C-alpha positions in Angstrom: 73.9 79.3 28.0 72.7 76.7 30.4 75.4 74.3 29.3 78.0 77.1 29.8 76.9 77.7 33.4 77.1 74.0 34.0 80.7 73.9 32.7 81.7 76.9 34.9 80.2 75.7 38.1 82.6 74.6 40.7 81.9 72.2 43.4 82.7 73.8 46.8 83.7 71.4 49.4 83.4 72.5 53.1 86.8 72.7 54.7 87.5 71.6 58.3 90.1 73.2 60.5 91.5 71.5 63.5 93.3 73.0 66.6 94.5 70.6 69.2 92.4 67.9 67.5 89.1 69.8 67.8 87.3 71.0 64.7 87.0 74.8 64.4 84.6 76.9 62.4 86.6 79.1 60.0 84.8 82.2 61.0 85.6 81.8 64.7 89.0 80.0 64.3 91.2 83.0 64.4 89.4 84.6 67.2 89.2 81.5 69.4 92.8 80.6 68.8 93.9 84.1 69.9 91.5 83.9 72.9 92.8 80.5 73.8 96.4 81.6 73.6 95.7 84.7 75.6 93.8 82.7 78.3 96.6 80.1 78.5 99.2 82.8 78.8 97.2 84.6 81.5 96.8 81.3 83.4 100.6 80.9 83.4 101.2 84.5 84.5 98.8 83.9 87.4 100.9 80.9 88.4 104.2 82.8 88.0 103.1 85.8 90.1 101.9 83.6 92.9 105.3 81.8 93.2 107.6 82.7 96.0 110.4 83.7 93.6 108.3 86.3 91.8 106.8 87.6 95.1 110.3 88.1 96.5 111.6 89.7 93.4 108.8 92.3 93.3 108.8 92.8 97.1 112.5 93.5 97.1 112.1 96.0 94.2 109.2 97.8 96.0 111.2 97.8 99.2 114.3 99.2 97.5 112.5 102.2 95.8 109.3 103.0 97.7 110.8 105.9 99.7 111.5 107.8 96.4 107.8 108.2 95.7 105.6 111.0 96.9 101.8 111.4 96.6 101.9 114.6 94.6 101.0 115.7 91.1 104.6 116.3 90.2 106.7 113.4 89.1 110.4 113.2 89.8 112.8 112.3 87.1 114.0 109.4 89.1 110.5 107.8 88.6 111.3 107.2 85.0 114.6 105.5 85.8 112.8 103.3 88.4 110.0 102.5 86.0 112.5 101.5 83.3 114.4 99.3 85.8 111.1 97.7 86.9 110.2 96.9 83.3 113.6 95.3 82.6 113.5 93.3 85.8 109.9 92.1 86.1 108.9 91.9 82.4 112.1 90.0 81.6 111.5 87.6 84.5 107.9 87.0 83.3 109.0 86.6 79.7 111.7 84.1 80.6 109.3 82.1 82.8 106.6 82.1 80.1 109.1 80.9 77.5 110.0 78.0 79.8 106.3 77.0 80.0 105.2 78.1 76.4 108.3 77.8 74.1 106.4 79.6 71.3 105.6 82.6 73.6 106.1 86.1 72.2 106.0 89.1 74.6 105.3 91.5 71.8 102.4 89.3 70.5 101.0 89.0 74.0 101.4 92.7 74.7 99.4 93.4 71.5 96.6 91.0 72.6 96.7 92.6 76.1 96.3 96.1 74.6 93.5 95.0 72.4 91.6 93.8 75.5 92.6 96.5 78.0 89.1 97.9 78.3 87.5 94.5 79.1 90.1 93.2 81.6 89.8 93.4 85.4 91.6 92.0 88.4 94.9 92.0 90.1 96.8 90.3 87.3 95.8 93.0 84.8 96.6 95.8 87.3 100.1 94.3 87.7 100.5 93.9 83.9 99.4 97.5 83.3 102.3 98.7 85.4 104.5 98.0 82.5 102.8 100.3 80.1 100.8 102.7 82.3 103.1 104.9 84.4 100.2 106.2 86.5 99.4 102.5 87.5 103.1 102.0 88.3 103.3 105.1 90.5 100.0 104.1 92.2 101.5 100.6 93.0 104.4 102.3 94.7 102.2 104.8 96.6 100.0 101.9 97.8 103.0 100.0 99.0 104.5 103.0 100.7 101.2 103.8 102.4 100.8 100.2 103.6 104.5 100.1 104.8 104.1 103.4 106.7 100.6 102.5 108.0 99.1 105.6 106.5 96.4 103.8 104.4 92.8 103.9 105.3 91.6 100.7 107.0 88.0 100.1 106.0 87.7 96.8 107.7 86.1 98.3 110.8 83.6 100.3 108.8 81.1 97.5 108.1 79.4 95.1 110.5 77.3 92.2 109.2 74.9 90.7 111.8 72.5 87.8 111.4 69.1 88.5 112.8 68.0 84.9 112.9 66.3 83.1 110.0 66.6 85.1 106.9 63.6 85.3 104.7 63.7 85.6 100.9 63.0 89.3 101.2 66.2 89.8 103.3 64.3 90.7 106.4 66.5 88.7 108.7 69.8 90.3 107.6 71.4 93.6 108.6 74.4 95.5 107.4 75.4 98.6 109.2 78.4 100.8 108.8 80.2 103.6 110.5 80.8 106.8 108.6 84.4 107.9 108.3 83.4 111.5 108.0 83.2 113.9 111.0 79.8 115.3 111.8 
């Protein structure tokens, strides 16, 4: 029986996987490749949305449609048409720009990665991306723009005053933050 086990034994050789010239552990390879692709794509999206062309495109769209939106529970049918137009315009623009920078880019693959991570993502870029799939976020973007445009938003910049009280000790004793209440007494 011992000789039979010896004949059936197989030498297992460790395998090495490389991505961009760096060795990868097989267990983390798929995850880290997806994470890397996602991070690179998000980096490019950040660059794109900061460019004047994108800012102008989005600004013009908001300007064109913001008067249609009202801050009520009820949604007008026109919101659906505006949302569809927004997706066609902005998503297509982003996709075309990403393909220029990442020829292998796939919007459907990126959207899947985005949805898989939606609970762990924060920041302006993810708020903007959520306007494609989350109608409430889309409507909120328009309501914020309209509020800013009409000067009806709440300005909290005057509510907090930071004053240095000289040398600040480690216990914070030389530092004071005070605020004014926005509520009526």
